[in-house]
C-alpha positions as CSV (number, residue, x, y, z in Angstrom):
1,M,-14.0,9.5,73.5
2,T,-14.4,11.5,70.3
3,T,-11.4,11.0,68.1
4,L,-9.8,13.4,65.7
5,R,-11.2,11.5,62.8
6,D,-14.7,11.8,64.3
7,R,-14.2,15.6,64.6
8,L,-13.0,15.8,61.0
9,E,-16.3,14.2,59.9
10,E,-18.2,16.7,62.0
11,Y,-16.1,19.6,60.5
12,L,-16.7,18.4,56.9
13,S,-20.4,17.9,57.5
14,M,-20.8,21.4,59.0
15,R,-18.9,23.2,56.3
16,R,-20.5,21.2,53.4
17,A,-23.9,22.1,54.8
18,L,-22.8,25.7,54.1
19,G,-22.0,24.9,50.5
20,F,-18.2,24.2,50.7
21,Q,-16.8,21.1,48.9
22,L,-13.6,20.6,50.9
23,N,-12.3,17.6,49.0
24,D,-8.8,18.7,49.5
25,I,-9.2,18.9,53.3
26,E,-11.0,15.6,53.4
27,R,-8.1,13.9,51.7
28,Q,-5.1,15.6,53.2
29,V,-6.4,16.0,56.8
30,G,-7.7,12.4,56.5
31,L,-4.1,11.3,55.7
32,F,-2.8,13.4,58.6
33,C,-5.3,11.6,60.9
34,T,-4.1,8.2,59.6
35,W,-0.5,9.3,60.2
36,L,-1.3,10.3,63.8
37,E,-3.2,7.1,64.4
38,A,-0.2,5.1,63.4
39,R,1.7,7.0,66.1
40,G,-1.0,6.3,68.7
41,Q,-2.4,9.8,68.7
42,T,-6.2,10.0,68.3
43,Q,-7.2,12.9,70.5
44,T,-4.8,15.7,69.9
45,F,-1.7,16.9,68.1
46,T,1.0,19.5,68.4
47,I,2.3,22.2,65.9
48,N,5.4,20.1,65.5
49,D,3.3,17.1,64.6
50,A,1.6,19.1,61.8
51,V,4.9,20.5,60.5
52,T,6.6,17.1,60.5
53,W,3.7,15.5,58.6
54,A,3.5,18.4,56.1
55,R,7.2,17.8,55.2
56,L,7.0,14.0,55.1
57,N,8.1,14.0,51.4
58,P,11.5,15.6,51.4
59,D,11.5,15.9,47.6
60,A,8.3,17.8,47.4
61,H,8.3,21.5,46.5
62,P,8.1,23.7,49.6
63,S,4.9,25.1,48.3
64,W,3.3,21.7,48.7
65,W,4.5,21.5,52.3
66,A,2.9,24.9,52.8
67,T,-0.4,23.7,51.2
68,R,-0.6,20.6,53.4
69,L,0.1,22.6,56.5
70,S,-2.5,25.3,55.6
71,L,-5.2,22.6,55.4
72,V,-4.3,21.2,58.8
73,R,-4.2,24.8,60.1
74,R,-7.9,25.3,59.2
75,F,-8.9,22.1,60.9
76,A,-6.8,23.0,64.0
77,A,-8.5,26.4,64.2
78,Y,-11.9,24.7,64.2
79,L,-10.8,22.2,67.0
80,N,-9.3,25.0,69.1
81,A,-12.5,27.1,68.8
82,N,-14.5,24.1,70.0
83,G,-12.5,23.5,73.1
84,V,-10.3,20.7,71.9
85,D,-6.8,20.6,73.2
86,V,-5.1,21.5,69.9
87,P,-3.1,24.7,69.4
88,V,-3.7,27.2,66.7
89,I,-1.1,26.9,64.1
90,P,0.4,30.3,63.3
91,N,0.7,31.7,59.9
92,G,4.2,32.0,58.4
93,L,5.3,28.5,59.2
94,L,6.8,26.8,56.0
95,P,6.3,29.9,53.9
96,A,6.6,29.2,50.2
97,R,5.2,30.6,47.0
98,K,3.9,28.2,44.4
99,P,5.8,28.6,41.2
100,R,3.7,30.3,38.6
101,A,2.7,28.1,35.7
102,V,3.9,29.3,32.3
103,P,1.0,29.6,29.9
104,F,1.1,27.6,26.7
105,I,0.1,30.0,23.8
106,Y,-1.8,27.9,21.3
107,S,-1.1,28.6,17.7
108,Q,-3.8,28.2,15.0
109,D,-2.0,25.0,13.9
110,D,-2.1,23.7,17.5
111,I,-5.9,24.3,17.7
112,D,-6.5,22.7,14.2
113,A,-4.5,19.7,15.3
114,L,-6.5,19.3,18.5
115,L,-9.8,19.5,16.6
116,T,-8.7,17.1,13.9
117,A,-7.5,14.6,16.6
118,C,-11.0,14.5,18.0
119,D,-12.2,12.8,14.9
120,T,-9.6,10.1,15.0
121,E,-9.4,9.6,18.8
122,F,-13.1,9.0,19.7
123,A,-15.4,6.6,18.0
124,D,-18.4,7.8,20.0
125,E,-20.1,10.6,18.1
126,R,-21.2,12.4,21.2
127,V,-17.8,12.3,22.9
128,R,-16.2,13.4,19.6
129,A,-18.5,16.4,19.2
130,T,-18.4,17.3,22.8
131,V,-14.6,17.5,23.0
132,R,-14.4,19.3,19.7
133,T,-17.0,21.9,20.6
134,V,-15.5,22.6,24.0
135,I,-12.0,23.1,22.5
136,G,-13.5,25.3,19.8
137,L,-15.5,27.3,22.3
138,L,-12.4,27.9,24.5
139,A,-10.3,29.0,21.6
140,A,-13.0,31.3,20.3
141,T,-13.9,33.0,23.6
142,G,-11.1,32.5,26.1
143,L,-13.5,31.1,28.7
144,R,-12.1,29.1,31.6
145,I,-12.7,25.4,31.3
146,S,-14.9,25.5,34.4
147,E,-17.0,28.2,32.8
148,A,-17.4,26.1,29.6
149,L,-18.3,22.9,31.5
150,N,-20.8,24.8,33.7
151,L,-22.5,26.5,30.8
152,R,-26.2,25.8,30.8
153,V,-28.7,25.8,27.9
154,D,-30.5,28.9,29.3
155,D,-27.1,30.7,29.3
156,I,-27.0,30.7,25.5
157,H,-28.9,33.7,24.0
158,Q,-28.9,32.7,20.4
159,N,-30.8,35.7,19.1
160,D,-28.2,38.1,20.6
161,D,-25.0,35.9,20.0
162,V,-24.3,36.2,23.7
163,L,-23.3,33.8,26.5
164,V,-24.2,34.5,30.1
165,I,-21.3,33.3,32.3
166,K,-21.9,32.6,36.0
167,A,-18.4,32.1,37.3
168,A,-17.2,31.5,40.9
169,K,-14.3,33.9,40.6
170,S,-16.3,36.8,39.2
171,H,-19.7,38.4,38.9
172,E,-22.1,37.2,36.2
173,R,-20.9,38.6,32.8
174,L,-22.0,38.6,29.2
175,V,-19.6,37.2,26.6
176,P,-20.4,38.1,23.0
177,V,-19.5,35.5,20.4
178,H,-19.2,35.3,16.7
179,P,-22.3,34.1,14.8
180,T,-20.4,31.0,13.7
181,T,-19.5,30.2,17.3
182,M,-23.2,30.4,18.2
183,A,-24.1,28.2,15.2
184,A,-21.6,25.6,16.4
185,L,-23.2,25.5,19.9
186,T,-26.6,25.3,18.4
187,R,-25.6,22.3,16.2
188,Y,-24.1,20.6,19.2
189,L,-27.4,21.1,21.2
190,D,-29.3,19.6,18.3
191,L,-27.0,16.7,17.8
192,P,-29.0,13.4,17.9
193,A,-26.3,11.7,19.9
194,R,-26.7,14.4,22.6
195,T,-30.5,14.3,22.6
196,A,-30.3,10.5,22.9
197,T,-28.9,11.0,26.5
198,H,-32.2,12.7,27.5
199,P,-30.5,15.7,29.0
200,D,-32.3,18.3,31.1
201,P,-33.6,20.9,28.7
202,H,-32.4,23.6,31.1
203,G,-29.3,21.7,32.3
204,P,-25.7,21.6,31.2
205,V,-24.8,22.2,27.5
206,F,-22.0,19.6,27.4
207,V,-23.3,16.2,28.6
208,T,-22.1,12.7,29.4
209,S,-23.7,9.5,28.3
210,K,-26.1,9.9,31.2
211,G,-27.2,13.3,30.1
212,T,-25.4,15.0,33.0
213,G,-22.7,17.6,33.0
214,Y,-19.0,16.8,32.9
215,R,-16.7,17.0,35.9
216,Y,-13.4,18.6,35.3
217,V,-11.3,15.5,35.9
218,S,-13.4,13.5,33.5
219,F,-13.1,16.0,30.7
220,L,-9.4,16.5,31.4
221,A,-8.8,12.8,30.7
222,L,-10.5,13.2,27.3
223,F,-8.4,16.3,26.6
224,K,-5.1,14.5,27.4
225,R,-6.0,11.8,24.9
226,V,-6.6,14.5,22.2
227,R,-3.4,16.3,23.2
228,E,-1.3,13.2,22.8
229,A,-3.0,12.3,19.5
230,A,-2.4,15.8,18.2
231,G,1.3,15.6,19.1
232,L,1.4,18.8,21.2
233,T,4.6,19.0,23.2
234,P,5.7,21.5,25.9
235,H,7.4,24.7,25.0
236,G,10.1,24.8,27.6
237,R,8.2,25.0,31.0
238,A,4.9,25.7,29.2
239,R,2.7,22.6,28.9
240,P,-0.5,22.5,26.8
241,R,-3.3,22.7,29.3
242,L,-7.0,23.4,29.2
243,H,-6.6,26.5,31.3
244,D,-4.2,28.2,28.9
245,Y,-7.0,29.5,26.6
246,A,-7.8,31.9,29.4
247,D,-4.3,32.4,30.7
248,L,-3.4,35.8,29.3
249,R,-4.2,37.2,32.7
250,V,-1.3,35.3,34.3
251,M,1.3,36.6,31.9
252,P,3.7,39.2,33.1
253,T,2.6,42.8,32.5
254,S,5.0,43.3,29.6
255,G,3.7,40.1,28.0
256,R,0.1,41.2,28.3
257,K,0.9,44.5,26.8
258,A,2.8,42.9,23.9
259,W,0.0,40.4,23.3
260,S,-2.7,43.1,23.4
261,A,-0.7,45.1,20.9
262,R,-0.4,42.2,18.5
263,L,-4.1,41.5,18.8
264,S,-4.8,45.2,18.0
265,L,-2.7,44.9,14.9
266,R,-4.4,41.7,13.8
267,M,-8.1,42.7,14.5
268,G,-8.7,42.4,10.8
269,R,-8.0,38.7,11.0
270,H,-9.2,38.2,14.6
271,N,-12.8,37.3,13.9
272,H,-11.8,35.2,10.9
273,R,-9.6,33.0,13.1
274,F,-12.3,32.6,15.7
275,S,-14.9,31.9,13.0
276,R,-12.6,29.2,11.6
277,N,-12.3,27.6,15.1
278,A,-16.0,27.6,15.5
279,R,-16.7,26.0,12.1
280,S,-14.1,23.3,12.8
281,A,-15.6,22.8,16.3
282,S,-19.0,22.0,14.8
283,G,-17.5,19.7,12.2
284,G,-18.0,22.1,9.3
285,R,-14.5,22.4,7.8
């Protein structure tokens, strides 16, 4: 007979054919199937089984229990719709809100320390220039890290000083950049260490040793090295993350208004700061 694990493979194949990645479901529901198999259950499960498994770690935050149950809920709905004797797991079980991350507001000194650390932390010229340019670009534009890593050569309009951002969370948009930021990107594209990887001329801007684009987890590991070398430490609950260059949107309304007011007062220095980030990102201090 078809087992739950077989049906999980069918579900993943069907959904991935539609363009979904589902790595979280593959891992967590796969662990759920392993747990069920250890109990001798390979054909079906109950709501109580799902809730019990979701709460296996008593020290985890309730939001993590809710996340695990929500992944099983999606799989259970698929099984139920296909005639498998599995109940639909109702919404509202294990309700919990994930605590909102506190953004780390980078100072100019923080950014300078990160850029400087790139030179001392990485011996490989391509890696050094890649990390430095990505950090400079984030600081100068406020892009999400995913948007920066997904940036392609054809998205850079050098004559207009504009980037075309194709993001999953929003429609395509144009991001104007300072001329020195564009110059930094251009120098990175022309870097001999980059061209030596034989990248696709229309492919990703930021490339690995194989000339392919970076995955988030791979670049995060590089950023953590630079962060430690730069000596950046948490400010209370706020930890320095790659996401925080674009995290003004998660600040409370009062915080966003105050930050916007400060930016308005400092517009005379605003472009100068971004320009300095871009020059540092390209190595031109």
